[in-house]
N, C-alpha and C positions, 0 to 999 in steps of 0.2 A: 350557384348551388345556392344552396339556401340560406338564410337567412340565419345568423347562429345567437343562439339566448346565451347567455349567463352559464357556463361552467359548472356543475360542485363534485369536484373529485374524491372520491371515497378512499383514503388511505391504503384499502387491499382492492386497490383496479384492475394493476396492473403486474405482470411477470415481464421482469427482463431475461432474456436466453441468449445467452453466450455461448457456442459450439465453438471450440477447442483444438484446433489441433495445430502442433511446431508452435505454438502460441507463446512461451512460454516467457520471453522479455516484453509481450504486449503487454500479458492480462493483467498483471498488477495495474498499470497507467488505466486501463479499460474501467476495472473494476470499480476503481479511486475515484473516477471520474460518474460511472453510474450513480453509486455509494453519498455523492454530494449532490449529484441532482434527483434522484428516490423522494417518492413521497414517501412517507413515513409507512410502515408494515406491508410498502410494497413487495414480491419478492424477488430473488435472483435464482435465475440457476442455474447455472454453467454446465457444457455435454461437452464432458471430456472423449473426444472422438476417436479412441486406442491414442493419442498422442503419443510419441516416445520420448520426449522429455518434459521436465518435469513441471505440465499445465497444471495437472490436478493438483501437485502440491501445492503452486500457488494458489489456486482456488479455495484450498481449505484452509491455505492459513491467512487468507484476506482475512482483515474484518470486519467485511460488511458481512462475512459467513452465508455465503450459497450455498444453495442446496447444489451436490455434484451429483450429475445421470452418469456415469462411466457404461458407451457403448463398447460393446468386445472388441470391434473392429471402425478402421474409419469408414462411414459407412456416406461420406461427404455433405457440406453443408445441408442439402437441404431436409435430407435426414435425418441429419441431426438436427437440425427446429424441430422437426418432429417430434424429436425425442423429447423435446421438452418442454415441449405443449401437452404435451400427453398426460403429463405429470402435477399443470394445475390447475386450481378451479376459478385465476384470473380472469376478467370479464374482455381482459386487453393484454396479449403481447405483444412487449416494445426485443426484436429483433438486432441486435448490437453484435458486430464483428468483433474482435477481440484484439483485431491494430484499430481500433477506432474509438475514439473519446468522443465522448456530450458535452457541450458547451452549455453553461448556463440555461436555466428555461424551456430548454430542447424539451423533456417530458413532458411538463406541462402544458405547454403550447401543443404540444400533439394530443395528449388525454386531452384538453380542452375541447379541440376538434371532434376528435370519435363520440365525446358523452353531446355535446351539442348537437350535431346531427346524425342522425340513426343510419342513413343510406351510402354515409362513409366506412368501406370493407379494410381499406386501409390507407395509410396518410406519411409520407416520408419528408427529412428535413433536406437542408442543402445540405450536399458533402462536399467537402475539401478536399483537398491534398492536400499531405503536412511540410511539404517542402518539394520547390522544383516549382516550375512553370506550366505542371500537366494538371488536368480537369481531372478534378474525378467526375464519374456519372451520376449524376442525381436521379432524373427523372429523364419519360422522354414518351414518344410513342412508336407503334407497334412496326417492324424493321420491317421492310420494304424493300423496291428498285427504288421509288422518289426518295422514300426517306435515305436509303445510299447515299443518291445522288449528291442529297444537300449535306449530306454527314460527309463522304468519305472526302469527295472534289470541295467541299467546303461552299459548296452553293449559298448553301440557306442561311448563308452569313452574309449575300447580298440584296440590298433591298429591293432592287426587282424581282430577282426571284426567291424572294424568302416565303411570298404564299402559296408557292407552289411545292416545296417542302417540308410535306410538315416533319419535325427534328426528332429525330431520332433520339437524341441527347437534348434535351435541353439549357441552353448557356443558363450555371448558378445564379447569375442574378436576379433570373426567371420573375413575375409574380408567381403570387397564389395561385393556383388549378385548378384545375380538373386533367389529368395527362392518362396515358393508357400504363405506365408502369412510375416505381419506386424502386430504389435500391433496396435491395437486401443488408448493405451495410449496417443500414438503421432505420430500419421500417418498423411499425405499430400496427399490429392488426385489430380487429375484431374476432375472438377470439369462434364464437358462434359461427362468424361467416368465415375465419379458416377452414374449421371441420368442416365445416356446409362442403365445401370442395375438395375434403380429402387433404389436406395442408399444399407443399409441396410436392410437387413431384417426384419422390427418388428412388427414378432411375435416370435425374438429371443431376450427375454428382455434383458438379462445382463449374457457376457462371450459368445465369440465363437463367436460373429456375427465381429468380424473381420476376422475369417480367411475363413467364407463363403463370404464374399464379398469380398476376395483380390481370390475365386476358380473364382466366377463369373462376378470378372473381367480380369482373365486371360482365362477365359473360353470365353471372350467378344472379343480374342486378343492381349489385356493390359501386361504388365509382370509387378513385384511387386519386388524392388529394397530394400534388404536391404542398408544401410550407419552408418557403426558401430564408423565412424571416429568424429561422435558429439554425443551428448548424453545427454538426460533428465535424469531424475532424477526422484523416482517414490516411496510413500507410499504407501507400499504391502496391499489392502484392503481400506482401504481408511476408509467408517468407517464404513465396517462389517468387520472387525478385526480378529482373530481367526476364524470366517464361511468361509471367504472366500476363503482356498483350499475347502472346499466340496460342498459350490455351483461353482466352479469354474468345480467342477468333474461333476455335477452332466448337469451339459453344454456340457462338451465335451463330454458326455455319449449318449446325447440326439441328438448332433450332429453325431458322428458315426452311431446309428441308423437312425435315415433321410439319411444319405448315402449309406449305406451298410447290414442296417435289422438288427433289433433285435440279434439272435444269435450272429451275426460277433462280434454286439458292446460286447453281453455280453463275449465274449474272451476276445476286449481289456481291461475289469472292472475286471476280471480276473488278468490278466497280472500284471492290475494296483494295484488293492488289494494287490498283492505280494509283490510288489517291494516297494510300499511306508508301508506298513506294515513291511517288515525289516527294512529301513530308520529309522522309527517311533524310533522303537525300539532299537535300535546303537546310535540315537541320544540322549535316555531318559537320559541316567548316563552323557550328557554334556549339551545338548541344549535344555530345558525341554519345549521351550515355543512352538521351529520351530519340536522337535517330538511331540505335541499336536496337530501344525497344522497339520501335516501330518498323525497322527494317525485318524481326522477327517475325512482327503480325504480317506483316506485306509479304513475309515469304510465306507462310500461312497460309494463306489468302488466295494466292497465284495455285497453290500447289490442292488448295480446294474447291477455285475454277477447274482446274481441269482434272480431278478425279471422278474416274469414274467406276458406277456404285455408291454404296451409300455406307455409313458409320453407325453406331449408336448413337441413342442421344446426345450425349458428351462423353471424349475418350478423354476427359482431365483424370484420369487419375492416379490418386496417392501425392496429391504435389510436391 
C-alpha cells in the first residue's frame, strides 16, 4: 500500500447503512454504537427488509433519527444494502449488520484510510464474536482448493505449510494488509466504486455477497484492505442461531460453483465435509453447541459434495 497522508474527514462524508430483518432485539444497541462513533452530521439509513417484527419501529424511535427505507419484501442482505446506497449522496457508505456493534474509533480509522488513499475501494475492521470461542470471519482470500485445504483441515495453521495455503479466512490478529475480501458485517466502501460495479449482486440472497463484491471491486482496479486495529463485535448468526453455519456453507458452495464449476466446487465441499466433521467430533465432548453447529455445516458440505446438478447462487432464502 502507498504511504498515507493525514486525512481530513468531512462531517457529511459517510452514510451508515443497516439492513434489518428480524433484528428487533439487536437494532437499538447497533444504532447506539453507531451514534456514539459517527462523525457529526453523517447519515444513518435503516432498510426495513419487510421484517415481521418491530425492527422498523425501533429504528423510527431511536434518538439517532435514522432515515428508514421500507422494502415491500425481504430482498436479502446485499439487495437491501443497495437500497440504502440509492438514497445517499455521501462519498462513503459504511455497511453495519444490525447484530453488530462498533467499538470506539472504528469509523474514523476506516474513513481516514479511504480519504488518504484513493485506490481503496473497500475496507473492513476486525470482526469479533460476542461470546464463546468461535471466531468471526473478518477478511481473507478467494475460495479455492488450496485455501479450503488450509482452512478446513487447519493446514494453514502449521508453520511449515502456511506459505502453501492462502488463508480463506485471516486470523483476527493479522496485520493491516491488502486482502481479497472483508466481511459485509462491517464494511466501508467508496460509493463511486460501489456503484461503478453495480453494488452487491442482488441474486445472492445471503452470504458470500461480500466476497463477490470485493472481487468485482478488485477486478475494476480497486484494492481491499483489512484493518485489524479497530474492532466490531458481532453476534454470530443473529436471528438464524444454530442454522447459520449450514446456510453459510450452501452459499459458499454456490459461490465456488459459479466461479469454478460444479466439479471443482464438489471437491472443495468434500474437503470441507471431512475437516468440519472431524472438528465437530472432537468438540462434542467439550462444546456441544459449537459441535452441533459445525456438524450441521459438515452435513451440508457432504450433501453439496455428492449433489449432481447445480443450484441458484444462494438458496438461503428468508432465514
